C-alpha positions in Angstrom: 24.7 5.5 2.0 21.9 5.0 4.6 18.4 4.6 4.2 15.3 3.3 6.0 14.8 -0.4 6.3 11.6 -2.3 5.4 10.0 -3.8 8.3 10.1 -7.7 7.1 8.9 -8.3 10.5 5.6 -7.4 10.1 5.6 -9.9 7.3 4.6 -13.8 7.5 7.2 -15.8 5.7 4.8 -16.7 2.8 4.2 -13.0 2.5 8.0 -12.7 2.1 8.3 -15.3 -0.5 5.9 -12.8 -3.0 7.3 -9.9 -2.2 11.1 -11.5 -3.1 9.5 -12.8 -6.4 8.0 -9.5 -7.5 11.4 -7.9 -6.9 13.2 -10.8 -8.9 11.1 -11.1 -11.6 11.3 -7.8 -12.5 14.8 -8.1 -13.1 13.7 -10.9 -15.6 14.3 -13.8 -13.2 12.3 -16.9 -13.2 11.1 -17.5 -10.2 9.3 -21.0 -8.7 7.7 -20.6 -5.1 8.2 -24.5 -4.0 7.0 -23.5 -0.6 3.5 -22.4 -2.4 3.0 -24.7 -5.3 5.0 -28.2 -4.8 6.5 -28.2 -0.6 7.1 -32.1 -1.2 10.2 -30.8 -3.3 11.4 -27.8 -1.0 14.4 -29.8 0.3 15.8 -26.7 2.1 14.3 -23.9 -0.4 11.4 -22.3 -0.4 11.9 -20.4 -3.7 14.1 -21.7 -7.1 15.4 -18.5 -8.9 16.3 -18.8 -12.5 18.2 -16.7 -14.8 19.5 -17.9 -18.3 22.4 -20.5 -17.2 22.3 -19.9 -13.1 20.1 -21.1 -10.8 20.3 -19.7 -6.6 17.8 -21.8 -4.0 17.2 -19.7 -1.7 15.3 -20.2 2.3 13.5 -17.6 4.6 13.2 -17.6 8.1 11.8 -14.9 10.4 13.6 -15.8 13.0 15.4 -19.3 12.8 15.4 -21.8 15.4 17.3 -25.1 17.0 14.4 -26.9 14.8 15.0 -25.3 11.8 18.7 -26.5 11.7 17.7 -29.4 9.2 16.3 -27.2 6.9 19.8 -25.4 6.7 21.8 -29.2 5.9 19.2 -29.6 3.4 20.1 -26.7 2.0 23.4 -26.8 1.7 23.1 -30.3 -0.1 21.0 -28.7 -2.8 22.7 -28.5 -6.1 22.0 -25.0 -7.2 25.0 -23.0 -8.4 24.3 -20.4 -5.0 22.4 -21.0 -2.0 20.8 -18.2 0.1 19.7 -18.4 3.5 18.0 -14.9 4.4 16.8 -14.1 8.3 14.9 -11.2 9.5 15.1 -11.6 13.1 18.9 -12.8 15.3 18.7 -16.7 15.2 18.4 -18.4 18.4 22.1 -19.2 19.7 21.8 -23.6 18.4 20.9 -22.3 15.3 24.0 -19.6 14.8 26.1 -22.5 15.6 25.0 -24.4 12.4 25.8 -21.1 10.5 29.0 -22.1 9.3 28.6 -23.6 5.6 30.9 -22.0 3.0 28.5 -23.0 0.5 25.5 -20.6 1.6 25.4 -17.1 1.8 23.5 -15.6 4.8 21.4 -12.3 4.9 20.3 -10.9 7.4 17.2 -8.2 7.1 19.4 -4.6 6.7 21.9 -6.8 4.1 18.9 -8.1 2.3 16.9 -4.3 2.0 20.6 -3.1 0.8 20.7 -6.1 -2.0 16.6 -5.2 -3.0 17.5 -1.3 -2.9 20.5 -1.8 -5.8 18.4 -3.9 -7.5 15.5 -1.9 -7.5 15.4 1.2 -6.1 12.1 2.3 -6.9 10.2 -1.0 -6.1 12.5 -0.9 -3.1 11.2 2.5 -1.7 6.9 2.2 -2.7 7.6 -1.0 -0.3 9.3 0.7 2.3 6.4 3.9 1.8 3.2 1.5 2.0 5.1 0.2 5.4 4.9 3.2 7.3 3.2 4.0 10.3 0.8 6.4 8.4 -0.2 3.7 5.7 -0.5 1.6 8.7 -3.3 4.0 9.8 -5.1 4.8 6.4 -5.6 1.0 5.5 -7.2 0.6 9.0 -9.4 3.7 8.0 -10.2 1.5 4.8 -10.7 -1.7 6.9 -13.3 0.4 8.7 -15.3 2.1 6.0 -15.5 -1.6 4.3 -16.5 -2.9 8.1 -19.5 -0.4 7.6 -20.5 -1.1 4.4 -20.7 -4.7 5.1 -22.8 -4.2 9.1 -25.3 -1.9 6.4 -26.1 -4.7 3.8 -29.7 -5.4 3.6 -30.0 -2.8 6.3 -32.0 0.3 4.5 -31.1 2.5 8.3 -33.2 5.3 8.5 -32.7 9.3 7.7 -32.3 11.6 10.2 -31.1 14.9 11.0 -28.0 14.5 13.2 -27.7 16.6 15.8 -25.7 19.2 17.3 -22.7 17.1 18.7 -23.0 14.8 15.6 -22.7 17.9 13.3 -19.3 18.9 15.1 -17.9 15.4 14.3 -18.3 15.8 11.3 -17.3 19.4 10.7 -13.7 17.9 12.2 -14.2 14.9 10.3 -14.4 17.3 7.3 -11.4 19.6 8.2 -9.3 17.1 8.8 -9.7 15.0 5.6 -9.5 18.6 3.3 -6.2 19.3 5.2 -5.2 15.7 4.7 -5.8 15.8 0.9 -4.8 19.1 0.3 -1.4 17.9 1.5 -0.9 15.1 -1.0 -2.5 16.2 -3.5 0.1 19.4 -3.6 2.5 17.0 -2.6 2.0 14.8 -5.9 1.9 18.4 -8.2 4.9 19.1 -6.4 6.7 15.8 -7.7 5.0 14.9 -11.2 7.1 18.4 -11.9 10.3 17.2 -10.8 10.7 13.5 -11.1 11.4 13.9 -14.7 15.0 15.0 -14.1 17.7 12.8 -13.9 18.1 10.4 -11.1 20.7 11.0 -8.5 20.1 8.2 -5.9 21.9 10.1 -3.2 20.1 13.4 -3.6 17.1 11.8 -3.9 17.2 9.7 -0.8 17.5 12.8 0.8 14.7 14.2 -0.4 12.7 10.9 0.7 14.1 11.1 4.3 12.1 14.5 4.1 9.2 13.4 2.8 9.0 10.3 5.3 9.2 12.9 8.1 6.6 14.7 6.6 4.6 11.2 6.7 5.0 11.1 10.2 3.5 14.8 11.0 0.4 13.6 9.5 0.0 10.5 12.1 -2.4 12.7 14.3 -4.6 13.7 11.5 -5.1 10.0 10.3 -5.3 9.3 13.8 -8.0 11.4 14.6 -10.4 10.9 11.1 -10.5 7.5 12.7 -11.7 7.7 16.3 -14.0 10.7 14.8 -15.0 8.0 12.3 -16.2 5.2 15.3 -17.6 8.1 17.3 -19.9 9.2 14.4 -21.2 5.6 14.0 -21.8 4.5 16.9 -24.0 7.7 17.8 -25.9 7.1 13.8 -25.5 4.0 13.3 -29.1 3.5 11.2 -28.1 6.9 9.8 -25.1 5.9 8.6 -26.2 2.6 7.0 -28.7 5.1 5.0 -26.2 7.0 3.7 -24.2 4.2 2.2 -27.5 2.8 0.9 -28.7 5.6 -0.7 -24.9 6.3 -1.9 -23.1 3.3 -2.6 -23.2 3.9 -6.8 -21.0 6.6 -6.2 -17.0 6.4 -7.5 -15.9 7.3 -4.2 -16.8 4.0 -2.8 -15.2 2.2 -6.1 -11.9 4.1 -4.6 -11.9 3.2 -1.3 -12.7 -0.6 -2.0 -10.9 -1.6 -4.7 -8.0 1.3 -5.7 -6.5 2.2 -2.7 -4.3 -0.6 -2.3 -0.8 -0.8 -0.1 1.6 -4.1 0.2 0.9 -4.1 3.6 0.8 -7.2 6.1 -1.9 -9.9 5.5 -2.9 -8.0 2.0 0.6 -9.0 0.0 -0.8 -12.0 -1.5 -4.5 -10.6 -2.9 -3.1 -7.3 -3.7 -0.6 -9.3 -6.0 -3.0 -11.5 -7.5 -5.2 -8.9 -8.5 -2.5 -6.7 -10.1 -1.8 -9.9 -11.9 -5.0 -10.3 -13.4 -4.5 -6.3 -14.3 -1.6 -6.4 -15.8 -2.8 -9.3 -18.2 -5.7 -7.4 -19.7 -3.1 -4.1 -19.8 -0.8 -6.2 -21.8 -3.7 -7.3 -24.2 -4.9 -4.0 -24.6 -1.6 -2.8 -25.2 -1.0 -5.6 -28.0 -3.4 -3.7 -30.5 -1.7 -0.3 -30.2 1.3 0.0 -32.6 3.6 2.7 -30.1 5.7 0.6 -27.5 5.3 2.2 -23.7 8.7 2.7 -21.9 9.2 1.1 -19.3 9.2 2.6 -15.8 12.9 3.9 -14.7 13.7 1.9 -11.5 16.7 4.5 -10.7 13.8 7.1 -9.8 12.8 7.1 -6.3 10.8 10.4 -6.6 8.4 8.7 -8.9 7.8 6.6 -6.0 6.9 9.5 -4.0 4.4 10.6 -6.5 2.6 7.4 -7.1 2.1 6.8 -3.1 1.3 10.7 -2.6 -1.3 9.9 -5.7 -2.9 7.0 -4.2 -3.1 8.4 -1.4 -4.5 11.8 -2.0 -7.4 10.2 -4.1 -8.3 8.2 -1.2 -8.3 10.9 1.5 -10.6 13.0 -1.3 -12.8 9.7 -1.4 -13.1 9.6 2.2 -13.9 13.4 2.1 -16.9 12.4 -0.2 -17.9 10.5 2.6 -18.0 12.8 5.1 -19.7 15.4 2.5 -22.3 13.2 1.9 -23.0 12.0 5.9 -23.3 16.1 6.2 -25.8 16.8 3.3 -27.9 14.1 4.3 -28.0 15.2 8.2 -28.6 18.5 7.2 -31.0 18.2 4.0 -31.8 15.0 3.1 -30.0 14.9 -0.4 -26.1 13.4 -1.2 -23.7 16.7 -1.6 -24.1 16.5 -5.4 -27.6 18.0 -5.5 -26.7 19.9 -2.8 -24.4 21.7 -5.0 -26.4 21.7 -7.9 -29.1 24.0 -5.8 -27.5 27.1 -5.4 -29.9 30.5 -4.2 -30.5 31.9 -8.0 -28.6 34.9 -6.6 -25.4 33.1 -6.0 -23.6 32.9 -8.8 -19.6 31.9 -7.9 -18.1 32.4 -11.7 -19.2 35.8 -13.5 -19.0 35.7 -16.9 -16.9 38.8 -18.2 -18.5 40.0 -21.2 -16.9 43.2 -21.5 
């Protein structure tokens, strides 16, 4: 069975430590991140993993070089029952000469991915989906919208009727965001209705491959949205700042700022810290409930697609709401919710059948 590879080379070593800890803690292991909490005690190891009476010392390197040979020797001298050396890129020739320790298990990127997929298919596929080109583009859009907000701080901007060229940009943005969120809304609904079937990993991997190919076809939409947002903003900065100030209490900004989170490089540590805090709050709430909630099925990789599609749908729906506000303020001077409430009296979208 062939699975796509998580691109670990895009992450820092510190982020890999954190993500490995997430996988292993899910399986009931205790993980001590020596690299983060006690570097003086590393002695060749970045992580110490414990379960029952067994211990594993793990070292992680993106690309082992000659200068890392001392760490390898230190790892070999540790007293844990197992010692793993994980590396993502091919080592230098000088380092490879020392990869002869029989008491160390060497795991290159491909073997690491196979191990993690077998350990927890759901978590592996979730991480894989988060690290597709489409996901990186979505987070790029999110970052740009946050930058718009930062630049709008303390700047009330000015209301205006936008020109014809700007309206054409907004229409194109509206078309692309609507198409995008409707596609992912459809996918979410479809997978919500089929994910409860008995997981069959080999069959579900085929479905996953189809979904990943579909994600590739959405890249052009996503790139267009990013470029058109920038083009409109460059032409209408003061107006955009005005709209942001007028609408910053609306719920779509909450989704854009806080609820859309993907485990991509440079975001891992913050997301994990926030997730742990949210988990603590949730556990405190659940303690007051009499019924137990069943844990997720880690073999259900279709559920990973459902969750990803739901997050993307909610995010792009929120981007669409921002586009609607830009259009409504640029045309009517009010945000979109007010415009929808003020339809002409003779326009009745829903007719009551009194017969």
